[in-house]
C-alpha positions in Angstrom: 16.4 140.0 27.0 16.1 137.0 29.1 17.1 137.2 32.8 20.4 135.7 33.7 20.1 132.3 35.2 21.1 131.8 38.7 23.0 128.8 40.1 19.7 127.5 41.2 18.5 127.2 37.9 21.1 124.5 36.9 21.6 121.0 38.0 24.5 118.6 37.6 24.7 116.6 34.5 24.7 113.1 35.0 25.8 110.2 32.5 27.6 111.8 29.7 30.3 114.0 30.7 30.2 116.5 33.4 29.3 120.2 34.2 26.1 122.1 34.7 23.3 122.2 32.2 20.0 124.3 32.4 16.9 122.5 32.7 15.8 121.0 29.4 13.2 123.0 27.1 10.1 121.0 26.0 10.2 119.7 22.6 7.3 122.1 21.4 9.3 124.9 22.9 12.4 123.9 20.9 10.4 123.6 17.9 8.7 126.9 18.2 11.9 128.7 18.8 14.0 126.7 16.1 11.4 127.7 13.6 12.6 131.5 14.0 16.3 130.7 13.4 16.3 131.9 10.1 14.5 132.2 6.7 16.1 129.5 5.1 19.3 128.6 3.2 19.6 129.1 -0.5 20.9 126.6 -3.1 23.9 128.7 -3.7 24.9 128.8 0.0 24.6 125.0 0.1 26.7 124.4 -2.9 29.3 126.9 -1.7 29.5 125.0 1.5 30.1 121.6 -0.2 32.8 123.0 -2.7 33.3 121.9 -6.2 32.2 118.6 -7.6 29.9 117.2 -4.7 29.7 113.6 -4.6 26.1 113.5 -3.1 23.7 116.3 -4.2 19.9 116.9 -3.5 18.0 119.4 -5.4 14.6 120.8 -4.2 13.4 117.6 -2.9 9.7 117.4 -1.8 9.0 114.2 -0.2 7.0 112.1 2.5 4.9 109.0 3.3 1.7 108.4 1.4 -0.2 111.7 1.2 1.9 113.2 4.0 4.4 115.8 2.7 7.4 115.9 5.2 10.2 117.6 3.2 9.4 120.8 1.3 12.2 121.4 -1.3 15.3 120.5 0.5 18.6 120.9 -1.0 21.9 119.2 0.1 25.2 118.7 -1.0 28.7 116.9 0.2 31.9 116.1 -1.3 33.8 113.0 -1.4 35.4 111.9 2.0 33.4 114.6 3.9 30.8 114.4 6.7 27.5 116.1 7.1 25.3 116.1 10.2 21.7 117.1 10.3 20.1 118.3 13.8 17.0 119.9 14.6 13.8 119.4 16.8 11.9 116.2 16.7 9.6 115.9 13.6 11.8 118.3 11.5 12.3 115.7 8.9 15.9 114.8 9.4 15.6 110.8 9.1 13.1 111.4 6.1 16.2 112.9 4.3 18.2 109.7 5.1 15.1 107.7 4.0 14.5 109.6 0.9 18.1 109.2 -0.4 17.9 105.7 0.2 14.4 105.3 -1.6 12.1 104.7 1.5 9.7 107.7 0.7 7.5 108.9 -1.9 9.4 111.8 -3.8 7.0 114.1 -5.6 9.5 116.5 -6.8 13.3 117.1 -6.9 16.4 115.0 -7.6 19.1 113.0 -5.9 22.4 112.6 -7.6 25.7 110.6 -7.0 28.6 111.6 -9.2 26.3 113.7 -11.1 24.1 110.8 -12.2 20.4 111.2 -11.4 19.5 108.2 -8.9 16.1 109.6 -7.6 14.0 106.6 -8.8 16.4 103.9 -8.1 15.2 101.2 -5.7 17.1 100.7 -2.4 18.8 97.5 -3.6 19.9 99.6 -6.6 21.0 102.6 -4.7 23.4 100.0 -2.6 24.5 98.0 -5.7 24.9 100.6 -8.4 25.1 103.9 -6.8 27.2 102.8 -3.9 24.8 104.2 -1.1 24.7 102.2 2.3 22.1 103.0 5.0 22.7 102.1 8.8 19.4 102.2 10.5 18.6 103.8 13.7 16.7 100.5 14.8 18.6 97.5 15.8 18.9 95.7 12.5 21.5 92.7 13.4 20.2 89.3 12.9 20.6 88.3 16.6 20.2 84.4 16.1 23.0 84.5 13.2 26.8 84.6 14.0 28.8 87.8 13.6 30.4 86.2 10.6 27.0 85.4 9.0 25.6 89.0 9.6 28.5 90.5 7.9 28.1 87.8 4.9 24.2 89.2 4.7 25.9 92.6 3.8 26.8 91.1 0.4 23.6 89.6 -0.4 23.6 91.7 -3.7 26.9 90.3 -4.8 26.9 88.1 -7.7 30.0 86.2 -6.4 29.8 84.9 -3.0 33.6 84.8 -2.8 33.7 88.5 -3.0 31.5 88.8 -0.1 33.5 86.4 1.9 36.6 88.3 1.0 35.0 91.6 1.9 34.0 89.8 5.3 37.7 88.9 5.9 38.9 92.4 5.3 36.4 93.7 7.9 37.7 91.2 10.4 41.3 92.5 9.7 40.0 96.0 10.3 38.1 95.3 13.5 39.7 93.0 15.7 36.8 93.2 18.2 34.6 91.5 15.8 37.1 89.0 14.5 37.3 87.7 18.0 33.6 86.9 18.2 33.0 85.9 14.6 31.6 82.5 15.5 29.2 83.9 18.4 25.9 84.7 17.9 25.2 88.5 17.4 22.5 88.5 20.0 25.1 88.4 22.8 27.1 91.4 21.6 27.1 94.7 23.7 25.4 97.8 22.4 28.4 99.3 21.0 29.5 96.1 19.4 26.2 95.5 17.7 26.5 99.0 16.2 30.0 98.1 15.1 28.7 95.3 13.4 26.1 97.4 11.6 28.4 99.7 10.5 30.9 96.8 9.2 28.1 95.1 7.5 27.3 98.2 5.4 31.1 98.2 4.3 30.8 94.6 2.6 29.5 96.4 -0.6 32.4 99.1 -0.3 29.7 102.1 -0.4 30.9 105.7 -1.4 28.2 107.2 0.6 27.0 106.0 4.2 23.9 107.2 5.7 23.9 107.2 9.6 20.5 107.2 11.4 21.6 108.1 15.2 24.7 106.3 15.5 24.9 107.0 19.5 21.6 106.4 20.3 21.3 104.0 23.4 25.2 103.9 23.8 27.0 104.4 26.8 29.7 107.2 26.6 32.6 104.9 25.8 31.0 103.2 23.2 29.9 106.5 21.7 33.6 107.5 21.5 34.4 104.2 19.8 31.6 104.7 17.2 32.6 108.2 16.2 36.4 107.0 15.9 35.2 104.3 13.6 33.1 106.9 11.5 36.2 109.2 11.6 38.5 106.6 10.3 36.0 105.7 7.6 35.9 109.3 6.4 39.6 110.2 6.9 41.2 107.0 6.0 39.0 105.1 3.8 37.5 108.4 2.1 33.9 107.6 2.7 31.2 110.4 2.4 29.1 110.2 5.6 25.7 111.8 5.9 24.2 111.4 9.6 21.4 112.3 11.8 22.5 112.6 15.4 20.4 113.3 18.5 23.5 114.2 20.4 24.0 117.5 18.4 27.2 118.5 20.1 29.0 115.1 19.2 27.6 115.4 15.7 28.4 118.9 14.9 32.1 118.1 16.4 32.4 115.3 13.9 30.9 117.0 10.8 32.5 119.1 8.2 29.1 120.4 7.3 26.0 120.9 9.7 22.5 121.6 8.8 19.8 122.4 11.1 16.2 121.6 9.9 12.8 122.8 11.0 9.7 121.7 9.9 10.9 120.0 6.8 13.1 123.0 5.7 16.6 123.8 5.9 17.0 126.7 8.4 20.6 127.1 8.7 23.7 125.7 7.2 27.3 126.2 8.1 30.7 124.3 8.8 30.1 122.1 12.0 32.3 124.1 14.3 30.5 127.4 13.3 27.1 126.0 14.4 28.7 124.8 17.5 29.6 128.6 18.4 26.1 129.8 17.2 24.5 131.1 20.5 20.9 130.1 19.1 21.9 126.7 18.1 23.7 126.2 21.4 20.7 127.1 23.4 18.2 125.1 21.4 20.2 121.9 20.8 23.4 122.0 22.9 22.1 122.4 26.4 23.9 126.0 26.7 
């Protein structure tokens, strides 16, 4: 059993929240210990967590980039108006799951289904237009030299009727006054939190059923993180969107998520309700700073 930590082993946390945290483990140490979390999660367990009639389902997905295989038989399931958060060490394949769902990887085995329809081989454009899957990238994806309004209109580029895109843009402005006040300003002048709001809002123009979100809190100050998670909560609870996210801030992600998955080395190591993973001492020590 590890020796109990003394006060000298701790330091005051800065920036996000307050309290005391143990010195961070190295990424390699986290990965090594995470690899011993469990022997994997059965497909039956994944389906039981999701409940009947999942909206989004992955069956035995094997995928990667070129000749490099990253995911080794991943299962995933989540229902309508529910949220799922993927956590785990760097290199575990979390973002690759999102990339695969949207069509950015080479899939060599397995299936992806939305509303029981197989969408595995659809292009990203078809995933958005026909399957109702939107992807909010981790990287800053706004068009800085275009106005806020023009950025939103770009979200409807697959719509045949331009009036529908403008109508959807006005709905977004009615929903988010913060953006409405800056509709004619260039997006490049927005704060980090406002840019994230714009990225989320642009994804709503096509009225997707499933929203994939890669690292929503990355690079944001605490109050902006709070704003982003409130927006995601509203999309799930009020607008009945299904949300699948990867989140570096595991505590915030698991607090938000109905279901949490811990990924290690391209496989699913643990799966449970988000609140249960928050209380799991192994997960806490490796990913929550406790």
